[in-house]
N, C-alpha and C positions, 0 to 999 in steps of 0.2 A: 392462306397468308401465314408465314412463320413469324412468331413474336420475336422482337429483338431481345437480346440479352440485356437485362436491367441490373443496375447496381442500386440496391435498396438498403437504406439504413433504418433499422428498428431501434427506437429509443424507449426503454421501459425500466422497470425496477423490480426488486425481489418482493413482490406481493404474493400472497397465497393464491388469490383467485385469478390474477391477470396472466400468470405464466402459462397454464395449459392452452388457452386459445391462441396466444401469441406464438408459442412454440409450434403448434400445429400449423399455423399459417406460414411460419418460416420454413418448415419442412416441405410444405406443398410448393412454395415458391422455388425452393432449391431443386425439388424434383422436376420442375419445369425448366431448369437450366439457368435460373437467375442467380446472381451473386448477392447474398444476404449478409449484412453486417449487423451486429448487435452491440449497442452501448448500454451497459447496465452495471449493477453491482457485481463485485467479484464472485459472490456466491452463485451467480447465474452462469458464470463462465463455462464450467464443465458441461452443463446442460446445453448451452448454446453451441459449443464445439461438437458435442455428440450429435446434434441435429444437423451438422454440416455447415454452420454459419461461422463467420470470422468474428471473434469476440474482441471488443475494445474495452480496456480498463478505464475506470474513472480516476484520473490521477489526483484530483483535488477535492472532489465531492466526498462527503462522509460515507463510509461503507455501512451497509445495513443488510440484514437478512431476516426473513419472516419468522424465524424462531427466536429472535432477540426478545428479551424480557424488558419491555419499556415501562409498563405500568398499566393503569386502568384504561378504559376506552378513550376517555378524553385526553389523557396524557399521551397516549399512543398517537392520536390524531395530531396533537400539537407538535409532537416530535417529528412525525413524517412531514408535516407541512413545513416546518422550519428547516429540516436537514435533508429533505428529499424533494417533495413536490414543488416547493417555492424557493428552493436553494439556488442562489446565484452561481455557486460553484458548479452545480449540475449543468446549468446553462453554459457556463464558460467551457467546461469539458466538452460539451456537445459542439460548440462552435469550432473548437480545434479539430475534432474528428470530421465534422461536415466540410470544413475547408480542405482537409486532406483528401477526402473521398470524392467530393463533388457528386453526391448521389443523384440518381435520376428521380428518386422519390424518398421521402422520409415518412416513416410510420411512427407516430408519437402517441404514447399512452396518455389517455385522457387526464390522468392525475398530474402529469408533469407540466405544471403551469409555467415555470421558468423556461423550460425548453420551448414550449409553444410561443412564448413571448419573444424569445431569441430567434426562432424560426420566422416569425412575422417580420422581424427587422431584415432578415436575409432575403425574403421574397422567394424562398425555395418551395417547390411543390410538396405538399404534405397531405397525409391522411390521418384523421383522428381515430384511434382504436380504443373502444370502450371495453370494459370487462364486467359490467353489471347491467342492470336495467337502465335504459337510456334516460338521461336527465339533460334537458336543454342547456342548463347552466354548467354542466359538468361538475367537477369536483369542488368548484368554488362554493356551491350551495352547502357543502358539508364543512368547509374550512374557513369561511369568511370571518368567523369570530376570532380567528387567530391572526388575521391580517393587520399589519400596521400601515402607515402612510405609503411606504415604499412597495410593500407586497400587494397592497390594494390596487395600485397602478398596474402591477404585473398581472394580477388576476384579470383586470379589465382588458389588457392587451391580449392575454391568452384567450379569453372568452371571445373577443372580436375575431381573433385568428381562427379559432375553432368553428365559429359561426360561418366563416367564409370558405372553409375547405370544401373541395368537390366531393368528398366521401367521408362519411362517419360510419365506421364499421362496428356493428353492435352484435356481439356473439351471445344473443339472448333471444328467447321466444317473444315475438311481438305482443302476444296476448298478455304477457306479464306487465306491460306498460299501461298505466291508467289513462294515458293520453293516446288516442288512436289516430291522431293527425300529425304526420311528420313531414318535414321538408323533403325535397327530392334527394338531398345528399345522404339522408339517414337510411341505412340499409340493414335490416335485421337478418342475420344469416344463421341464427340458432347457435347452440353451444358447440362451435366448430371443433371437431377433433376426428381422428381417424377411427373408423368402425372397429370395434373390439372383437376378438375371437376368444372369449373367456373359456377357462377350463371348467368342467363340471364341478360344482361345489358339493363336497361330501356332507350330506345332511346327517346329523347325529340324532335328531329327534323329528323325523319327517312327519309325524302325526300332529305336531304342534305348529302354531303360527310362527313365522320367522320374522324377527325384529332386528334391524340394523341400527346401531347407534354410532354416530360419527360427528364429533365436534371439529373445530378448526384445526388444520394442520399447522397453523402458526400459533404462537403463544398468546393466549387471551386469559391467562390465569383461570383456566377451566377445570383444574383438577378436582375441586370440590364438587362442581356440577357433575362431572363425569362419574365420580364415586356415587353420588346420589342416584344417577341413572342405573349404575350397576346394582345398587341396593334395591331399586324399584323392580328391575327385571328379575332379580333373584327371588322376588316374592310371587312371580307369575309363572303359570304353566306355558312357557314359550321356549323356543330355541332362539338364542340371541348371539349376535356378534357385535362386539364393541371394539372400535379401533381408537387407539390412544393418540396416534400421530407421532411425528418425529421428536417432538419436544418432551414427551413423557414416556417412560418405559412401562410396558404392560404389568410388570411385576410390582409396580407401585400401587396397584389397585387390587381389591379382593371382590370376588363374586361367587355365586353358586356354580355348580358344575355345568348347568345348562346355559351359562353365559360365557362365551369364549372371548378372551381378550387377546388382541393382536395389535402390534404397532401400526401395521398397514396391510390393507387388502384392497386390490383394485375393485372399485364399486361395481364394475361391469360383471364381476364374477358372482355377485350376490343379488343385485337389484331386481333381476327378472323373477326371483323367487321371494322377494321381500314383501311381507304383508304390511309392514309399517316401518318407516325410517324416522329415527329421532335425530334431529339436526339443529345446528346453530344457525342455519339459514344463510350460510355463505352462498353466493350466487352460483358458483360452479356445482356445488353439491345439490342445490335445489334444481338446477337445470337437468342434472343427471337423474334425479328422482322423478321429476316431471316427465322426462322423455321415456323413462322405463315403466311408468304407471305405478309408482310406489307412493302411497299417501304419506303425509309428513306430520309429525308432532314437532312443532317449531319452538326452539328455545334460544332466541337471538340474544347476543351478548354485547353487541356494539357495531361500529363501522356502519355499513349500509344494511346490516342484517335485520333491523326492525322494519325497515321499509320493504325488504324482500319478503319477510315473514307476513307482512300485511297483505301483500299481493297473493301469496300462497292461500291465505285465508279467504281473500276476496274471490278467488277462482274456485273455491270449494275443494282444494287439493289437500287441505290439512287444517289444523288448528294451532293456536299459539298458547303456550304456558310460559310463565316467567322462568328465567334460568336459575332463579333462587328457590324454585319450588322444592318442597320436601320429597323424600323418596315415596312416601305414601301418596302424595298428590300426583307425582309422575306415574306411579303404578295405576292409579285410578283413571288417569287420562289415557294411558296405553290400553287398559282393559276396555274402556268405553269405546275407543276407536276400533279395536279389533272385533268387538261384538256387533259393530254396525257396518254391514257390508256396503252401505252407501259410499263410504270413503274410498274403498277400493274401486268401486264401480266408476266413480267420478274421475279417479286418477287414471284408470285404464282408458276411459273415454277421451281424456285430454291427450294422452300419449298417442292414441290412434290418429289424431289430427295433426301431428307435428313430425318433423324429421328428427329421430332420436339423436343423431350425431351432427345435426346441423348441416349446413351447406358449405363445406370447406372448399370445394372446387369453385363454387360461385364466388366466395370471398376472395380467393386468389385471382380469379378472372377480373373482378371489380378493381382490385389493386393494379393489375396489369393495364387495364383500360385507362385508369387515371394517369399512370406513368407514361404510357405511349402518347396519350392526348397532350400531356404537358410537354413532351419532347417535340411533338409536331408544332405546337404553338411557339415553343422557343426557337425552332428552326425558321419558322415563318417570320419571326420578329427580327432575325438577323438581316443586316443591310446587304443588298445584292451588289 
């Protein structure tokens, strides 16, 4: 049976961790011949078009990109809740595009409460797309403190809508979720992305343990923490790679010769040889490390990172230190983990039991099945 060509609208935002799985899914759906539209922040436009999707501008919602310097963790959450996740303007822009396209299916990022509430009023078929460890209450559990009377009602409508969707797509390893009983709509598909074909990494000190340090690609005021990591690694006999991300130039930091500083390096080029990864515990980075068998020293800074870090520790894949730890404390933690082979053994054992790049083809098939089923139901509801 040939699948009919579908018109799919993906509604998301420029978050650091949500983009990779949603872009991979869009590319796979496009490869299958479907028409994919993306409604998101302007900073996403070039990426969406390069994937082959049709990009739609947000004409009234406030623009945002993940390198914006908003403030501390709480200030950032409050800003995103007010101007993005629960913004009525975002929902209004969505309603215009949805009316124009009449999509067969809408894929809504779990954070976009106002869009979910608007979609509920439309009665359009939809899928919830997560980008971290599955939480039954969705983003509302992180942001309810910022809600007023109006947005509280919106959160309730969005939660009810998401509870009723036929598919909740979770690009995460199921083992990371502390709850092991999920409804039939919840499908863990792993950290969906295309398999990598990395270039061989040129080792400079192959006789030493290899340490990768990578904090958030978005701005979290992490410069001081990153410098302390550089100072710690400079004290140790290791070979280290520290990636600074797009928000900070490598030349803003100093480190010993055996600590290489780069703005960006694909993790797949180095994770296979990584003896320890120092991470802020963004969900995407943790999934990449876990799938590659790299133990983690976790230094969460905010967002969902403390919860993700707690799951890393609970699974025996790493340990947590505070992101304000001194260089000496970081060096001691790194040295202790590298000298204990049990960390690497546990990480490799976990990786052996999961699909490193997730189940991208399954994710796309599940989306197709929902859309086709909804189309059949709609046609059967038409009067004869």
